[in-house]
Short mmCIF file of the C-alpha atoms (twelve columns), coordinates in Angstrom:
data_MODEL
# 
_entry.id   MODEL 
# 
loop_
_atom_site.group_PDB 
_atom_site.id 
_atom_site.type_symbol 
_atom_site.label_atom_id 
_atom_site.label_alt_id 
_atom_site.label_comp_id 
_atom_site.label_asym_id 
_atom_site.label_seq_id 
_atom_site.Cartn_x 
_atom_site.Cartn_y 
_atom_site.Cartn_z 
_atom_site.pdbx_PDB_model_num 
ATOM 1   C CA . MET A 1   -80.911  27.496  -150.911 1 
ATOM 2   C CA . ASN A 2   -78.661  28.131  -149.063 1 
ATOM 3   C CA . LYS A 3   -78.459  28.793  -145.644 1 
ATOM 4   C CA . GLU A 4   -78.132  33.231  -146.233 1 
ATOM 5   C CA . THR A 5   -80.520  33.285  -148.687 1 
ATOM 6   C CA . GLU A 6   -83.247  31.421  -146.131 1 
ATOM 7   C CA . ALA A 7   -81.906  33.973  -143.833 1 
ATOM 8   C CA . ASN A 8   -82.459  36.880  -145.750 1 
ATOM 9   C CA . ASN A 9   -85.734  35.405  -146.382 1 
ATOM 10  C CA . ASN A 10  -86.928  35.838  -142.998 1 
ATOM 11  C CA . PHE A 11  -86.188  39.734  -142.029 1 
ATOM 12  C CA . PHE A 12  -87.490  42.272  -143.611 1 
ATOM 13  C CA . ILE A 13  -86.481  46.393  -144.120 1 
ATOM 14  C CA . TYR A 14  -87.619  48.497  -141.817 1 
ATOM 15  C CA . GLU A 15  -87.684  52.480  -142.333 1 
ATOM 16  C CA . VAL A 16  -86.776  54.774  -138.707 1 
ATOM 17  C CA . PHE A 17  -88.495  58.193  -138.603 1 
ATOM 18  C CA . SER A 18  -88.117  60.410  -135.739 1 
ATOM 19  C CA . GLN A 19  -89.541  63.689  -134.390 1 
ATOM 20  C CA . LYS A 20  -87.347  65.861  -132.356 1 
ATOM 21  C CA . SER A 21  -90.560  67.775  -130.768 1 
ATOM 22  C CA . VAL A 22  -94.239  67.652  -130.759 1 
ATOM 23  C CA . ASN A 23  -94.132  70.629  -133.603 1 
ATOM 24  C CA . ALA A 24  -91.559  69.817  -135.536 1 
ATOM 25  C CA . SER A 25  -92.067  67.050  -138.685 1 
ATOM 26  C CA . PHE A 26  -91.313  63.423  -138.779 1 
ATOM 27  C CA . VAL A 27  -87.397  62.949  -140.354 1 
ATOM 28  C CA . HIS A 28  -86.113  59.949  -141.917 1 
ATOM 29  C CA . GLN A 29  -83.224  58.718  -140.436 1 
ATOM 30  C CA . PHE A 30  -82.364  55.110  -141.447 1 
ATOM 31  C CA . SER A 31  -82.667  51.908  -142.640 1 
ATOM 32  C CA . LEU A 32  -82.112  48.313  -140.651 1 
ATOM 33  C CA . LEU A 33  -83.099  44.868  -141.167 1 
ATOM 34  C CA . ALA A 34  -84.870  43.273  -138.971 1 
ATOM 35  C CA . PRO A 35  -87.200  39.811  -138.362 1 
ATOM 36  C CA . ASN A 36  -90.504  40.998  -137.088 1 
ATOM 37  C CA . LYS A 37  -91.429  44.482  -135.773 1 
ATOM 38  C CA . GLU A 38  -90.553  44.302  -132.115 1 
ATOM 39  C CA . VAL A 39  -86.485  43.764  -132.585 1 
ATOM 40  C CA . ALA A 40  -86.888  46.112  -135.688 1 
ATOM 41  C CA . LEU A 41  -87.771  48.981  -132.699 1 
ATOM 42  C CA . ALA A 42  -85.198  47.887  -130.194 1 
ATOM 43  C CA . MET A 43  -82.993  48.058  -132.987 1 
ATOM 44  C CA . ALA A 44  -84.007  51.662  -133.884 1 
ATOM 45  C CA . ARG A 45  -83.677  52.854  -130.808 1 
ATOM 46  C CA . GLU A 46  -80.334  51.381  -129.624 1 
ATOM 47  C CA . ASN A 47  -78.748  52.814  -132.705 1 
ATOM 48  C CA . PHE A 48  -79.820  56.342  -133.091 1 
ATOM 49  C CA . LEU A 49  -81.695  57.005  -129.429 1 
ATOM 50  C CA . ARG A 50  -77.678  57.160  -128.280 1 
ATOM 51  C CA . ARG A 51  -76.752  59.595  -130.916 1 
ATOM 52  C CA . GLU A 52  -79.810  61.910  -129.967 1 
ATOM 53  C CA . SER A 53  -82.812  62.557  -127.725 1 
ATOM 54  C CA . CYS A 54  -86.438  62.423  -129.454 1 
ATOM 55  C CA . PHE A 55  -90.343  63.188  -129.052 1 
ATOM 56  C CA . ASN A 56  -91.065  60.151  -130.720 1 
ATOM 57  C CA . ILE A 57  -90.109  57.455  -133.479 1 
ATOM 58  C CA . TRP A 58  -91.970  55.501  -136.305 1 
ATOM 59  C CA . VAL A 59  -90.506  52.337  -137.650 1 
ATOM 60  C CA . VAL A 60  -92.124  51.318  -140.306 1 
ATOM 61  C CA . LYS A 61  -91.403  48.088  -142.834 1 
ATOM 62  C CA . ARG A 62  -90.676  49.071  -146.267 1 
ATOM 63  C CA . ASP A 63  -93.313  47.360  -147.786 1 
ATOM 64  C CA . ASP A 64  -95.775  48.879  -145.938 1 
ATOM 65  C CA . ILE A 65  -95.041  52.696  -147.729 1 
ATOM 66  C CA . TYR A 66  -96.879  53.134  -150.719 1 
ATOM 67  C CA . SER A 67  -95.472  55.249  -152.733 1 
ATOM 68  C CA . LEU A 68  -96.705  56.456  -156.730 1 
ATOM 69  C CA . SER A 69  -95.068  54.962  -159.454 1 
ATOM 70  C CA . PRO A 70  -94.277  57.084  -162.560 1 
ATOM 71  C CA . GLU A 71  -97.750  56.883  -164.445 1 
ATOM 72  C CA . GLU A 72  -99.679  57.707  -160.973 1 
ATOM 73  C CA . ARG A 73  -97.889  60.642  -160.336 1 
ATOM 74  C CA . PRO A 74  -99.779  63.202  -162.470 1 
ATOM 75  C CA . PHE A 75  -102.734 62.639  -159.972 1 
ATOM 76  C CA . LEU A 76  -101.061 64.916  -158.028 1 
ATOM 77  C CA . GLU A 77  -101.801 67.793  -159.886 1 
ATOM 78  C CA . ARG A 78  -104.438 70.695  -158.727 1 
ATOM 79  C CA . ILE A 79  -107.964 69.555  -160.172 1 
ATOM 80  C CA . ASP A 80  -109.282 73.246  -159.277 1 
ATOM 81  C CA . ASN A 81  -108.219 76.583  -160.159 1 
ATOM 82  C CA . LYS A 82  -107.911 78.073  -157.645 1 
ATOM 83  C CA . SER A 83  -104.490 80.061  -158.356 1 
ATOM 84  C CA . TYR A 84  -106.051 82.599  -156.221 1 
ATOM 85  C CA . ARG A 85  -104.825 80.741  -153.041 1 
ATOM 86  C CA . GLU A 86  -101.048 80.757  -154.270 1 
ATOM 87  C CA . THR A 87  -98.997  83.728  -153.467 1 
ATOM 88  C CA . LYS A 88  -97.133  84.179  -156.164 1 
ATOM 89  C CA . GLY A 89  -98.766  87.614  -157.264 1 
ATOM 90  C CA . TYR A 90  -96.457  89.150  -153.969 1 
ATOM 91  C CA . GLY A 91  -93.005  88.756  -155.650 1 
ATOM 92  C CA . ASP A 92  -92.607  92.099  -157.211 1 
ATOM 93  C CA . LEU A 93  -94.993  93.640  -154.301 1 
ATOM 94  C CA . GLN A 94  -91.777  95.989  -152.478 1 
ATOM 95  C CA . ALA A 95  -91.557  97.364  -156.537 1 
ATOM 96  C CA . ARG A 96  -94.783  98.069  -157.091 1 
ATOM 97  C CA . TRP A 97  -95.196  100.266 -153.582 1 
ATOM 98  C CA . ARG A 98  -91.976  102.318 -154.304 1 
ATOM 99  C CA . TYR A 99  -93.634  103.021 -158.033 1 
ATOM 100 C CA . HIS A 100 -96.681  104.095 -156.126 1 
ATOM 101 C CA . ARG A 101 -94.617  105.754 -153.650 1 
ATOM 102 C CA . GLU A 102 -92.493  107.556 -156.030 1 
ATOM 103 C CA . GLN A 103 -95.756  108.838 -158.974 1 
ATOM 104 C CA . TYR A 104 -97.292  110.157 -155.187 1 
ATOM 105 C CA . GLU A 105 -94.551  111.967 -154.584 1 
ATOM 106 C CA . ALA A 106 -94.067  113.716 -157.981 1 
ATOM 107 C CA . LYS A 107 -97.798  114.478 -157.936 1 
ATOM 108 C CA . GLN A 108 -96.921  116.403 -154.299 1 
ATOM 109 C CA . LYS A 109 -94.418  117.796 -155.635 1 
ATOM 110 C CA . GLN A 110 -95.729  119.205 -159.028 1 
ATOM 111 C CA . ALA A 111 -98.703  120.601 -157.136 1 
ATOM 112 C CA . GLU A 112 -96.129  122.257 -154.393 1 
ATOM 113 C CA . SER A 113 -94.476  123.762 -157.420 1 
ATOM 114 C CA . GLY A 114 -97.279  124.660 -159.078 1 
ATOM 115 C CA . SER A 115 -99.315  127.008 -156.334 1 
# 
């Protein structure tokens, strides 16, 4: 085993996330290679904070982030049938209001002309 391979075995990939303000979401910024979490945090602060200010920063070892495999993704589907909680039925609301207003105005005109 050469020295470069041995050095790579002692380093880990860390992902850096930042939060711009108290109410903002965390956003992935970049990845870095470091031997431990303390060095990774120092590198993240040095590389990121000199460019932008932020409220909070996360430095997470990539191996500690769990993502779903394609076989596991069906488990994210909704278990219950609560489609009434979704707002998909409001897309044509303006057109429906317009239709009913026109119907009402037409009846009003018809009532005025008939009297």
